[in-house]
Wavefront OBJ file of the C-alpha trace (Angstrom):
o trace
v 2.916 -15.591 60.106
v 5.632 -14.074 58.083
v 5.905 -17.642 56.203
v 2.258 -17.305 55.334
v 3.004 -13.861 53.389
v 6.628 -14.765 51.860
v 5.608 -18.032 50.250
v 2.680 -16.721 48.140
v 4.795 -13.419 47.256
v 7.814 -15.760 46.263
v 5.401 -17.825 44.128
v 3.920 -14.859 42.326
v 7.629 -13.201 41.833
v 8.793 -16.620 40.360
v 5.697 -16.740 37.922
v 6.397 -13.187 36.799
v 10.156 -13.997 36.450
v 9.186 -17.264 34.260
v 6.870 -14.932 32.128
v 9.456 -12.289 31.573
v 11.861 -15.168 30.764
v 9.783 -16.393 27.932
v 9.250 -12.995 26.579
v 12.905 -12.290 26.485
v 13.477 -15.538 24.654
v 10.735 -14.892 21.774
v 12.195 -11.466 21.606
v 15.799 -13.154 21.233
v 14.487 -15.512 18.707
v 13.158 -12.444 16.482
v 9.591 -12.091 17.576
v 6.576 -14.030 16.812
v 6.562 -16.478 13.740
v 4.257 -15.111 10.949
v 2.401 -17.276 8.126
v 3.934 -17.166 4.615
v 0.801 -14.983 3.251
v 1.862 -12.264 5.994
v 5.406 -12.119 5.005
v 4.316 -11.930 1.131
v 1.977 -8.859 2.295
v 4.892 -7.431 3.994
v 6.983 -7.977 0.682
v 4.314 -6.170 -1.358
v 3.769 -3.342 1.210
v 7.608 -2.765 0.995
v 7.567 -2.815 -2.836
v 4.540 -0.724 -2.681
v 6.267 1.924 -0.421
v 9.165 2.422 -2.868
v 7.189 2.676 -5.743
v 4.883 5.151 -4.086
v 8.165 7.314 -3.286
v 9.404 6.634 -6.729
v 6.003 8.266 -8.330
v 6.351 11.416 -5.986
v 9.717 12.163 -7.337
v 9.702 15.454 -9.288
v 11.181 15.899 -11.664
v 10.861 12.144 -12.657
v 13.971 10.311 -13.388
v 14.737 9.114 -16.700
v 13.882 5.491 -17.513
v 11.480 2.829 -16.544
v 11.457 2.288 -12.759
v 12.825 -1.181 -12.007
v 13.494 -2.395 -8.546
v 16.408 -4.693 -7.571
v 15.814 -7.032 -4.789
v 18.572 -7.449 -2.068
v 19.359 -9.378 0.858
v 19.827 -8.313 4.185
v 22.764 -9.659 6.151
v 21.445 -8.434 9.538
v 18.383 -10.625 9.361
v 19.908 -14.017 10.380
v 19.355 -16.715 12.781
v 22.713 -16.454 14.612
v 21.882 -18.681 17.505
v 19.904 -21.320 15.819
v 16.515 -20.335 17.698
v 14.328 -20.769 14.490
v 12.276 -24.121 14.290
v 12.256 -26.364 11.501
v 10.232 -24.676 8.577
v 10.722 -21.229 10.218
v 12.663 -18.543 7.752
v 13.454 -15.106 8.366
v 13.824 -12.305 5.804
v 13.941 -8.637 5.397
v 12.608 -7.437 2.282
v 14.960 -4.679 0.500
v 14.362 -3.263 -2.873
v 16.434 -0.574 -4.376
v 15.724 1.653 -7.582
v 18.528 3.284 -9.226
v 17.727 6.922 -10.227
v 18.905 8.653 -13.306
v 18.620 12.262 -13.100
v 19.804 14.894 -15.820
v 22.101 16.215 -13.193
v 22.719 17.276 -9.385
v 19.909 20.143 -9.705
v 17.321 17.588 -10.625
v 18.305 15.397 -7.638
v 17.966 18.270 -5.364
v 14.627 19.123 -6.720
v 13.228 15.504 -6.680
v 14.641 15.446 -2.950
v 12.536 18.603 -2.145
v 9.287 17.237 -3.889
v 9.717 14.137 -1.734
v 10.410 15.732 1.319
v 7.136 17.955 0.610
v 5.041 14.951 -0.117
v 6.183 13.141 2.895
v 5.719 16.053 4.997
v 2.226 16.573 3.539
v 1.112 13.120 4.271
v 1.955 13.853 8.314
v 5.390 11.749 7.933
v 8.504 12.660 10.041
v 11.355 13.304 7.478
v 14.923 12.860 8.686
v 18.135 13.961 6.952
v 20.618 11.466 6.071
v 24.011 12.065 4.096
v 23.044 14.125 1.178
v 19.400 12.815 1.325
v 16.254 11.900 3.502
v 14.363 8.910 5.096
v 11.088 8.289 6.687
v 9.804 5.401 8.402
v 6.080 4.269 7.586
v 3.541 3.093 10.063
v 4.311 -0.598 9.233
v 8.011 -0.098 10.152
v 9.187 0.028 6.288
v 11.883 2.450 6.014
v 11.931 4.354 2.564
v 15.491 6.501 1.748
v 16.516 8.807 -1.151
v 20.069 9.248 -1.170
v 23.494 8.781 -3.102
v 24.110 4.948 -2.650
v 27.390 4.136 -0.859
v 29.269 2.449 -3.606
v 29.174 4.787 -6.644
v 27.638 7.936 -5.048
v 24.546 7.662 -7.758
v 20.984 8.269 -6.589
v 19.119 5.653 -5.092
v 15.548 5.222 -3.803
v 15.853 2.171 -1.169
v 12.776 0.689 0.711
v 13.542 -1.726 3.680
v 11.181 -3.812 5.349
v 11.143 -5.184 8.817
v 12.829 -8.592 9.716
v 10.142 -11.026 9.885
v 9.868 -14.667 11.014
v 7.694 -16.813 8.906
v 6.517 -20.307 8.457
v 6.069 -22.039 5.350
v 2.563 -23.325 5.268
v 0.680 -25.702 3.014
v 3.796 -26.735 1.110
v 4.339 -23.127 -0.111
v 7.892 -22.657 -0.041
v 8.115 -18.843 -0.804
v 11.577 -17.659 -1.095
v 12.037 -13.930 -1.133
v 15.309 -14.181 -2.601
v 13.674 -15.506 -5.821
v 11.022 -12.834 -6.198
v 12.800 -10.217 -8.308
v 9.973 -7.902 -8.747
v 8.653 -7.924 -4.970
v 5.159 -8.881 -6.088
v 4.875 -11.634 -3.410
v 5.072 -14.673 -6.128
v 7.672 -16.455 -7.601
v 7.016 -16.363 -11.373
v 8.081 -18.463 -13.833
v 10.863 -16.557 -15.059
v 12.017 -16.206 -11.477
v 12.112 -19.804 -10.867
v 15.567 -21.076 -9.687
v 17.456 -23.120 -12.352
l 1 2 3 4 5 6 7 8 9 10 11 12 13 14 15 16 17 18 19 20 21 22 23 24 25 26 27 28 29 30 31 32 33 34 35 36 37 38 39 40 41 42 43 44 45 46 47 48 49 50 51 52 53 54 55 56 57 58 59 60 61 62 63 64 65 66 67 68 69 70 71 72 73 74 75 76 77 78 79 80 81 82 83 84 85 86 87 88 89 90 91 92 93 94 95 96 97 98 99 100 101 102 103 104 105 106 107 108 109 110 111 112 113 114 115 116 117 118 119 120 121 122 123 124 125 126 127 128 129 130 131 132 133 134 135 136 137 138 139 140 141 142 143 144 145 146 147 148 149 150 151 152 153 154 155 156 157 158 159 160 161 162 163 164 165 166 167 168 169 170 171 172 173 174 175 176 177 178 179 180 181 182 183 184 185 186 187 188 189
């Protein structure tokens, strides 16, 4: 009688363990694989989040807003899980900010904090700055950068796995302005 109960229970437990193992493997791989267009949208959203924060700064920094694209050393396939044609990238853009002085930086920090709170965002303190994470996982930070201490606005998207589709070899590292396209002047030599 016990074997009639134990065998089906063991079967259910085995199926559950296989399901959990599959889910764990997908998590170790870096999550699901998205399309190139979904990654482009994520790059655009990351750029837009930084630009929105830039426009909320008051007083506004001197000069034109120009984002610099950066790579992420933490978004890599260390274990060789990605299939051929699958790439992973984490869009990161920074804006160097030129304020007249420390008082202007502190005023801009306060204006951005107020704008984020008005939008219902949770604002966290970081070293001499602030940060928030948007609903789509994009993290925006205003702080002195780690190298020279000058004010910097930083927008970091999440690490995303994506597959090049229909021969579209979008390479984020050539997309200098974060518009989701490799323009003629951005083509590699």
